[in-house]
N, C-alpha and C positions, 0 to 999 in steps of 0.2 A: 504494500500500500504506500502510495507516495504522499508527501506532506500536503500537497495542494488539495488532493481529494479529502484528506483528513480535515484540513482547514475548512473546506466548503461544507462538509458534513456537520462539523461542530457549529458553523454559522447557521446552517439550516435548523439544527436542533434549538439553538438560542432563539431564533426567530419564532419557531413553533411554540416555544414556552413563554412567549410574550416579551422577549428581550430583557430578562431580569439582569440586574447588576450583581457582580461578585460571584457568579457561578461559572466563570470561564473554564476552570479546571474540570468541573463536573461535566460540562458539555464536551470538552476535549476527550475525557475518558469514555464518555458515553459514545462518542463518535468512533473512537478506537474499537470499542467492544462491538459496535454495530458493523463496522467494516471487517473486523476479524471473523465475525459470524458469517458474514456474506461471502468472504473468501474461502471459508472452510467447508461449506456445505454443498459444493458442486454447482453453484450458481455462476453466471457469467463473471469472468475475471479470476476465477480460481484456477489453480494448476490442473485440478482434476477435470474441469470442464474444457480445458484447452486440448485435451487428448481424447478425441472421440473414437469409439470403436469403428472399424471399417464397415461401410454399408454393404449389405448383402448384394451380390451381383445378380441382376435379372438375366434370365435366358432370353436371347434374342430369337425372334421368329425367323429372322433372315440368316441365321447361322447355317453354315454348310452341314450337310447330313453327316459327314465324316467327323465333325466336331462333337456331335451328340453321342452320348453313351448308349449303346444298344446291348441288350443281353446277348450273350454268346450262346449259340446253339450248336449242337454236334451235327456235323454233316458226315455222311458216309460217302467215301469216294468209290467204294466197291459196290457194284450192282449185282444182284442175285439173279 
């Protein structure tokens, strides 16, 4: 978390609480706690959310027949 984001969050909290005087430390610590919780639960901005699992690949209808997996069947080369 960068200091600019922390400062803006503390300012927002101060405004939401009616701009009280003498509570700047409380607002700063509340902003830190709020941003720490935001970063640690997988929401945007966290390390966990920046590593997404790969999306499943869809089969293309235009794929060549040789690329599709077909079950193997036994064939007999000898005729009776």
